[in-house]
N, C-alpha and C positions, 0 to 999 in steps of 0.2 A: 179676808185675805184673798189675794188674787190667785196665786199659784202654789201648789204643792208639787215638789219634784221628788218622786219616789224612785230610789236607786237600789235595787237588789245587787248584792255583790258577794263574791267568794274569792279571797286571796288576790286583792287588787291594790296592794299597798303602794305600788309605784305610781299609780295614776290618780289616787284620791285627791291629793292637794291640788294638782293641776286641774282636775275636773271641777273641784269646788271653786277655785278662783275664776274659772271660765264661766261657770253658772252665775256667780255673784256679779261678775262684770256685765253679763247680759241683763240680769235683773235690775241692776242699778242704772244702766244706760236707758232702760225702758220704764224706769220708775214703778216697777212692780213691787207689791208687798208679797213676800214669799216665805216658804220654809223648804228646807232640803232634808229629806228623810233617808238616811242610809240604813239599809236593812242588811246586817252582816249575817250571812247564812252559814255560820259555823266556820269562819276563816281560821286558819292555823298560822298565818303570818302576822304582821304588825298592822293589819287593817283597822282593828278596833282601837288600839291606842291612837292611831292617827285620827280616827273619827272623834274620839274623846278630845283630842287636842283641838280639832277644828270647832267642836261645840263650845269649848271654853273661849275661843277667840270670837266666834260668830254665834250669837244666841239663836239665829235662824236655823242653825244646823241641829238636827235631832237624829237620834240613833236608836236602833233596836238590834240587840245581839241575840241570836239563837244559841241554844245549848250545843247544838250540833248542826250538821248540814241536813236541812229538811227539804230543800228544793226551791226553785225559783217561784213556783206557784204559791207556796206557803209564805215566802218572803213578800210577794206582792199582796197577798191577802192581809198580812200584818200591816203593811204600809197603807193600804186602802182604808183599813179600819181606823187609822190614826190621822189620815190626811184631813186638813181643815180648809184647804184652798178651794175657791170656786171652780178652778180648773186643775185637774191632776195630770201631771206629765210623768210618764215613766221612761226611763232610759237606762242603758247599761253603763257599767262603771269603767269600761275598758277604753274609753275615749273614741270608740268607733261611731258613737252617736254624737251629733254636733249640737251643742246647746244654742247655737245661733238660730236654730229652727224654732225655738220656743215661742218667740213673739208671734209668728205667723200661725202656729198651732193654737195659741191662745185666742187669736183673732177669729179663727174658724169656728171655735167653740162658742165664744161670746157673741160675735156679731152675725155669724151665719146660722147660728142656732143648731149646730150639729151636736149629737150626743157623744160621738166618738170620732176621732181622726187617727187613722193608722198611717205610719210612715211607710214609704216604699223606697227601698234601697235599689233604685233602678240600675245604677252603676255600682258594682260591688268590687271590693278588693280582696275577696276570698278566693280560695282554690276553686277552679272551674270544675274539676272532677269530684272533689270530696264535698263541696258545699253548693256551688251554683246550680249544677244540673239536678242534684237531688232536691234542692230547694224549689226549683221550677216545677218539678213533678209533684212535689208535696203541695205546693200552692194551687196547682191545677186541680188536684184531687179534692182539696179543701173547698174550692169554689164550686165544683160540681156537686159535692155532697151537701154543703151547707146552704148554698144559695146566696152567700155573701160574696159580692163581687170585688174582692181585694186582690192585688197582685203580690202582696207580701204579708202574710199572716203573722210571720214570726219576727217581724221587725220590733226591736225593743223600744223604739221611740214612738210613743203614742200619747194622745191627749184625750182626756175624758171630762165630761161634765161631772161634778162631784156626786150628783144624784146617781149616776151610773155605777160608780165604784162602791157605793153604799148598798146597792141592790143586786149585785152579782156575787156569786160564790166561786172563787178561784181555788181549785183543789187539785190534788194529784199532780199531773203535769199539764193541766189545761191552760197554762198561760199562753200557749200557742193559739188558743181558740177563744180568747177573750171577746173578740168581735162577734163570734157565734153565740157565746154566752149572753152577750148584751142583746143581740137580736132576739134570742129566745125569751129574754126577760121583757121584751116589748120596746127596746130602744132601737128603732129602725133607721134613725138619721145618722148613717155611718158614712164618713168621707175618707178620702185618701189624699196624701200629699207626698210628692217626690221629695226625698230628703237626701242630704249629702252623707255618703258613707265613707268613712276614713279607714285607712289601713291600721291594723293593730300596732300600737306604739310600744307597749310593754307586755312582757309575759307571753303566754300562749293561750289559745282557746280552751275553755273548760268542757266543750262539747265534742263528742266524736260522732262517727257514722251511726252509732246505735240510736242517737236521738231521732233520726229519720224513721227508723223502724218503730220506735216507741211513738213517734208522731202519727204514723199511719194507724197504729193500733188505737191510739187515743181518738183519732178521727172517726173510727168505727164506733167507739164508745159514745162520743158526743152525738153522732148521728142517731144512734139508738135512743139515747137519753132524750134528745130533742123531739123525737117522733113518738117514742113509746115509754118514756121515763115514768109517766104517771099512769100508764095503762099497758103493762107488759103482756097481759093476757091477750090484748088485741093482736099482737104479733105472733106469740107462741100458740095462741088458740087458733088463729087462722091457719098457721102451718100445720097444726095438729089435725084440723078438720080436713085439709087437703090430703094429707098423708093417709088419714083414716078412710076417706072416700076412695082413694086409689086402692088401698088394701081390701076393702069390702067389695070393690068392683071386681078385682081379680078373683076373690073368693066366690063371689056370686057366679062369675063366668065358669069357674071350675066346677061348682056344684051343678049348674045346668048342663054342662057338657058331660059330666059323669053320669047324671041321672037320666038324661033324655037323649042326648046327641050321640054319645059314644060310650055306652055302659061297659063294653068289653075292652076298652082301651087301657092305657097305662094307669097305675095307681096314682092318685092325686099327689102323694108324697114324692113321686118320681118325676114330677113336672116342675120346671123352673118357675112357672107362675105361682105355684104354692109358696115358694120361698119369698117371692116378691111380695105376695099378699101378707105373709107373716111378718116380714121385715118392716113394711110400711105401716102396718097396724101397731107394731111395737114402737117404731119411731114416732108415730102420731101420738101415742099415749105418753111418751117421754116429753114431747113438746107441750102437751097439756099440763103435765106435772111441773115442767119448768115455768110455765105461765102462772100456775097457782103459787109456786114458791116465790116467784117475783112479786106477786101481789102481797104475799105475807111479809116479805122483806120490806117492801115499800111502806107497809103499815106499822112496822116495828123498828124502823131505822132510827138512828140517833144523830139528828142533824147538828146538835151542839157539841159533839165529841171533839176534844182538842186534837188538832192535827200537827201542832208544833209547840215548843216550850221556849219561852223567852228567858234569857239569863240576866239581861241588863237593859235599861233604857236610859236615854239622855234627853233632857229638855222636853219631855212629853208629859202632858197632863194625864191624870188617871182615867178620865172619861172624855170622849169627844162626841 
């Protein structure tokens, strides 16, 4: 199979048929073999009945319905696990991503040998204040922190070699950082393509300003995981050593000063250096403890713990 199109969605009943017809038109005109995987992330409208109807008309349409809203990352994880195409395309269901971009994305993966191609919505039709400016700041911080030189990390329109999606673990809200996850897994051939961004035609956005706050917090998390995820003691131990050295340095100075330089001076407990020494040694000990706890958690984690529960599937085999 040439292409798997993975589409996570939440309450997008108005756009699903139009999106399906558009994708099918692109696939047929380019003679691609394909599948369309709709991942219903707990919709409360008529999205799932529409997906069911589409699957009955078109056997290439497949569906997964979650029991409740588990988040976009979990939806992508479920779609990646079932995807069979040589190239996996992800896109949003709100018609803001243009299916006409799919042939060029497919070509960049298959002919240019890229592992991942990320879309870049260079010209956006979103609010400048609430989306564009925060997005630019977010992308700048992501580039500086991760070393992945992309202009639009959060673009839903991306293309992957099938091998990539089978080897990365998208969890939490890490869908924003899939290129970083891919790089950390060893897939370094990452490209970017300017894609057409369209104004939202139906409904309203499911994301608010809080997604940018969460995005920056996730950025710190992924930076830590990528650098110290397998050796947390290297970070916390180093900080503990630095703080402990500072504390013992002040304590040593106070001891020498009181015993030899100024025996008749103020009591040690009346000097601010005493509290600096005490505080830094306590903080240093806490960093050491944090490092040890991190190492223990790393060795006793449960990587196969279920992060979402599927209520129903359409046209999907039991194992891929």
